[in-house]
N, C-alpha and C positions, 0 to 999 in steps of 0.2 A: 849678780850672784857672786859671792866671794869664792874664788877658786883656791884660796890658800888655807883651806881647813886642815887642821891636823887631826890625827886619829881620835882623840878624846872628844873634840868638837863634833866630828862626823857621827860618832857613836851616840852622843847626847841628842843630836838632831834626828837621827833615825829612831831613837827610843820615843821621841815625842810624836811620831807619826801614828795615826790610828786609821784603820780601814773605814771606808765610807759605808754607811748603812745601805742595806739592799732596798731597791725601789719597791713601791707597793705592787707594781705590775709583775716584777720578778717573783715576789713573795706569793702572789696569787697564782702564777703559772706553776710554781713548785708545789703549792698545795693541791692544785688540780691534778698534776702528775702523780703525786702520792696517793690521792684518792683513787685514781685509775689503777695504780699498782695494787692497792689494798682490795679493790673490787675483785681481783683475780683470786685472792685468798678466800673470799667468801663463797665462791662457787664450789659446790660439792661435786665431786667426781663420782659418776656412776661406775660401779664395778663392771669390768668388761665381762661379757658372757664367755663361758669356756668354749674353746674351739670344738667343733663337732668330732674331731678325731681323738680328743683327749680321753674320753670315756672308754672307747674300744682299746686304745693303747694301754690304759691302766689295767683293764682286765687281762690283756695279753701278757703284760709284764708280771701280773700276779700268777698267771698260769706258768710262765717261764720260771719264776722263782720256786713254785711248787715242784716243777719238774727237776730243777737243780737240787732241791732238798731231798727228793726221793732218790735221785741218782747217786747222791753222796752216801747213802746207806746201802746201796747195792754193792756186791763184791766186785772188786776191780779185776780186769783181765790179767792173766799171768804173763810174765815177760817172754815166755816161750811162744806165745801166740803170735802168728804172722801179722795179724791185724794190729796188734799193739806196737810192733816194731816199725812197720812201714805204713805211713798214711797213704791214702789213695792218691791225693794230689796236694801239691804245695803251692801256695800263692807266690807269684814272682813279682808282679808289679800291678799298680793301678795308676793310670794316667788320665787326667781330665784336661781336655783342650777346649778353650773358649772359642766358639765360632762367631758369636754375635752378642753384643750388648745393646739393648734398646732402651732409650729413655722414654718412659711412659708419662713423664711430667710430674708436677707437684699436685698432690691431692690433699684434702683436709680430713683429718680423722673425726670420729664422733665427738672428741673433746675439742674440736676446732684447732688442732695443732697441725702445722704443715708437715707433710711426709713426701719424700722423693720415692717414686715408684720406678723400678727398673725390671727388665726382663733379661735374664742371662740364658743364652742358648749354648749348650756345650755338648761334647761327645766324651763319654767315659769308656776307657778300654781297660779290661782286667785280663791278666794273663796268669795261667796256672801251668804247672809242669807235673807230669807223672814220674816220680823217681824210679819206678820199676823199669820203665822202658824209654824214658826221656821224651815221651810225647808231650807236645805243648798245645794248650788250648787257649784261645783268645776269644773273649766275648766283648762286643762293642755295641753300645746302645746310646741313643740320643737322650739328652736331658734338657728340660726347660724349667727354670726356677724364676719365681716372682720374688723380688726383694723389695722391702720397704725400709727406707733409711730415714732417720730423723733429720730434720732441716733446722738450721739455726741462722736467722738473719741478724747480722751484726751491723 
């Protein structure tokens, strides 16, 4: 090979190069992969059924909205009223501490998609104070949440 090529000769040599044609085996593999990818598009997704809690929550929210609408038309208390100037208790803090996180493994949804299931066990502490006498109230209760996280394999 001639190592004494100048720039114009090197450029003309590079312009003359052409990529090699893909082998029939590679073309066949790419076609099969594309068909597999296209098959996912053809599957119809069934609509998910509504959660059981959604209907009662909807009715409760409609009731709350009706109560707010009615209360907005009621006369407001006067500023001289003791109840209007001093609330019974004031929130001070809400603290949630995680006690344990459990890995419940990977499960597959109805659509055959992987999901990571986790259980989070925590304790929530809420504190209120009575501004009239400084009394402090603390309520502590345990919580357990089930989390479902999407999984992506790369």
